[in-house]
Backbone as ProteinMPNN parsed JSONL, in Angstrom:
{"seq_chain_A": "XXXXXXXXXXXXXXXXXXXXXXXXXXXXXXXXXXXXXXXXXXXXXXXXXXXXXXXXXXXXX", "coords_chain_A": {"N_chain_A": [[-0.62, 14.346, 22.735], [2.395, 13.711, 24.198], [3.172, 12.201, 27.127], [5.619, 11.457, 28.33], [7.5, 12.999, 26.918], [6.636, 15.554, 27.661], [7.076, 15.477, 30.436], [9.841, 15.152, 30.352], [10.561, 17.61, 29.251], [9.772, 19.326, 31.339], [11.499, 18.448, 33.383], [13.947, 19.14, 32.203], [13.756, 21.941, 32.086], [13.572, 22.523, 34.832], [16.095, 21.635, 35.6], [17.743, 23.44, 34.205], [17.005, 25.816, 35.463], [17.914, 25.275, 38.073], [20.683, 25.064, 37.603], [21.273, 27.656, 36.669], [20.573, 29.142, 38.935], [22.49, 28.144, 40.745], [24.836, 29.04, 39.483], [24.511, 31.851, 39.651], [24.521, 32.209, 42.43], [27.109, 31.316, 43.023], [28.658, 33.263, 41.775], [27.862, 35.503, 43.26], [28.731, 34.745, 45.74], [27.254, 34.092, 48.074], [26.223, 31.933, 49.451], [26.52, 28.83, 51.308], [29.046, 26.529, 50.414], [28.493, 23.792, 50.332], [25.709, 23.654, 50.064], [25.431, 24.811, 47.541], [26.754, 22.933, 45.934], [25.093, 20.7, 46.208], [22.649, 21.677, 45.129], [23.534, 22.242, 42.549], [24.278, 19.651, 41.624], [21.801, 18.324, 41.707], [20.463, 19.884, 39.843], [21.973, 19.261, 37.53], [21.387, 16.516, 37.343], [18.565, 16.554, 36.925], [18.542, 17.978, 34.507], [19.995, 16.333, 32.633], [18.482, 13.997, 32.818], [16.016, 14.855, 31.85], [16.712, 15.61, 29.203], [17.471, 13.094, 28.271], [15.004, 11.707, 28.396], [13.51, 13.149, 26.496], [15.001, 12.71, 24.201], [15.024, 9.892, 23.861], [12.383, 9.132, 23.604], [9.985, 8.037, 21.413], [8.06, 9.48, 18.758], [4.597, 9.218, 18.799], [1.549, 9.089, 17.222]], "CA_chain_A": [[0.382, 14.882, 23.644], [3.189, 12.633, 24.746], [3.414, 12.504, 28.537], [7.05, 11.336, 28.633], [8.19, 14.187, 26.39], [6.262, 16.7, 28.501], [7.81, 15.33, 31.696], [11.235, 15.426, 30.019], [10.694, 19.062, 29.093], [9.693, 19.925, 32.678], [12.763, 18.142, 34.065], [15.007, 19.932, 31.588], [13.594, 23.334, 32.534], [13.959, 22.581, 36.243], [17.549, 21.507, 35.648], [18.328, 24.707, 33.765], [16.775, 26.791, 36.544], [18.833, 24.94, 39.163], [22.051, 25.414, 37.205], [21.385, 29.122, 36.645], [20.576, 29.583, 40.334], [23.805, 27.815, 41.298], [25.805, 29.961, 38.89], [24.324, 33.194, 40.222], [24.969, 32.186, 43.826], [28.573, 31.198, 43.043], [29.198, 34.579, 41.428], [27.608, 36.417, 44.375], [29.391, 34.173, 46.917], [26.373, 34.372, 49.202], [25.715, 30.695, 50.041], [27.472, 27.813, 51.741], [29.498, 25.752, 49.263], [27.815, 22.493, 50.343], [24.382, 23.872, 49.505], [25.567, 25.047, 46.102], [27.113, 21.671, 45.284], [23.891, 19.86, 46.172], [21.719, 22.252, 44.161], [24.126, 22.056, 41.224], [24.181, 18.244, 41.24], [20.393, 18.036, 41.416], [20.181, 20.542, 38.562], [22.565, 18.436, 36.466], [20.617, 15.281, 37.264], [17.299, 16.867, 36.264], [18.796, 18.393, 33.128], [20.345, 15.195, 31.784], [17.343, 13.076, 32.79], [15.027, 15.43, 30.934], [17.226, 15.477, 27.84], [17.394, 11.679, 27.933], [13.612, 11.36, 28.122], [13.095, 13.764, 25.235], [15.754, 12.088, 23.112], [14.73, 8.474, 23.689], [10.96, 8.89, 23.432], [9.589, 8.091, 20.008], [6.801, 10.162, 18.486], [3.442, 8.382, 18.468], [0.383, 9.928, 16.97]], "C_chain_A": [[1.109, 13.712, 24.3], [3.616, 13.0, 26.17], [4.895, 12.429, 28.899], [7.826, 12.536, 28.117], [7.879, 15.416, 27.223], [7.014, 16.657, 29.824], [9.3, 15.597, 31.481], [11.499, 16.913, 29.87], [10.68, 19.756, 30.454], [10.986, 19.665, 33.453], [13.918, 18.975, 33.511], [14.943, 21.382, 32.055], [13.988, 23.475, 34.002], [15.472, 22.469, 36.414], [18.244, 22.795, 35.253], [18.174, 25.768, 34.845], [17.735, 26.534, 37.706], [20.267, 25.312, 38.843], [22.264, 26.927, 37.154], [21.429, 29.67, 38.061], [21.936, 29.326, 40.983], [24.87, 28.767, 40.772], [25.72, 31.359, 39.476], [24.832, 33.236, 41.654], [26.481, 32.041, 43.946], [29.198, 32.557, 42.751], [29.019, 35.557, 42.586], [28.296, 35.976, 45.665], [28.561, 34.388, 48.18], [25.842, 33.119, 49.895], [26.863, 29.804, 50.497], [27.808, 26.928, 50.548], [28.798, 24.396, 49.191], [26.419, 22.606, 49.723], [24.451, 24.056, 47.999], [25.922, 23.774, 45.352], [25.889, 20.78, 45.154], [22.898, 20.383, 45.144], [22.243, 22.065, 42.743], [24.025, 20.611, 40.739], [22.741, 17.839, 40.922], [19.982, 18.679, 40.1], [20.74, 19.752, 37.392], [21.781, 17.148, 36.259], [19.291, 15.511, 36.541], [17.516, 17.191, 34.796], [19.065, 17.191, 32.228], [19.243, 14.137, 31.743], [16.277, 13.569, 31.818], [15.453, 15.315, 29.485], [17.14, 14.025, 27.382], [15.974, 11.234, 27.611], [13.15, 11.92, 26.782], [13.742, 13.04, 24.062], [15.302, 10.659, 22.819], [13.26, 8.142, 23.525], [10.595, 9.064, 21.97], [8.248, 8.807, 19.879], [5.723, 9.154, 18.125], [2.245, 9.286, 18.292], [-0.807, 9.097, 16.622]], "O_chain_A": [[0.481, 12.832, 24.889], [4.327, 13.982, 26.385], [5.381, 13.241, 29.686], [8.716, 13.04, 28.803], [8.763, 16.237, 27.468], [7.53, 17.676, 30.283], [9.95, 16.201, 32.334], [12.533, 17.417, 30.309], [11.475, 20.664, 30.701], [11.508, 20.568, 34.107], [14.764, 19.456, 34.265], [15.97, 21.978, 32.381], [14.66, 24.437, 34.376], [16.057, 23.131, 37.271], [19.218, 23.201, 35.886], [19.103, 26.531, 35.111], [18.305, 27.474, 38.26], [20.99, 25.817, 39.703], [23.319, 27.419, 37.553], [22.228, 30.557, 38.362], [22.469, 30.186, 41.684], [25.711, 29.245, 41.533], [26.742, 31.98, 39.764], [25.499, 34.191, 42.051], [27.078, 32.585, 44.874], [30.16, 32.954, 43.408], [29.915, 36.352, 42.869], [28.425, 36.775, 46.592], [29.078, 34.806, 49.216], [25.072, 33.238, 50.849], [28.018, 30.002, 50.12], [26.925, 26.612, 49.751], [28.535, 23.901, 48.095], [26.008, 21.744, 48.947], [23.623, 23.519, 47.265], [25.436, 23.559, 44.242], [25.669, 20.172, 44.107], [22.359, 19.601, 44.36], [21.472, 21.762, 41.833], [23.721, 20.37, 39.571], [22.498, 17.096, 39.972], [19.234, 18.084, 39.325], [20.067, 19.586, 36.374], [21.541, 16.739, 35.123], [18.934, 14.747, 35.644], [16.762, 16.734, 33.936], [18.436, 17.045, 31.18], [19.088, 13.451, 30.733], [15.708, 12.787, 31.056], [14.646, 14.961, 28.627], [16.778, 13.753, 26.237], [15.758, 10.475, 26.666], [12.471, 11.231, 26.02], [13.093, 12.79, 23.046], [15.209, 10.263, 21.657], [12.916, 6.977, 23.326], [10.861, 10.104, 21.366], [7.41, 8.747, 20.779], [5.92, 8.325, 17.236], [1.971, 10.146, 19.129], [-1.886, 9.636, 16.375]]}, "name": "protein", "num_of_chains": 1, "seq": "XXXXXXXXXXXXXXXXXXXXXXXXXXXXXXXXXXXXXXXXXXXXXXXXXXXXXXXXXXXXX"}
């Protein structure tokens, strides 16, 4: 089990959850715009960091 790939997967999932949450709140217009921007940026950061870890980690067995 590769720890970096697992951590990358967790970051990617957290990023997707953050982006979906931001999208739902934007559609419902129920939150302050500043809060949504912060959650969206953190979601993007987690998503791209996770993808980068998965992509750049070589398989070792």
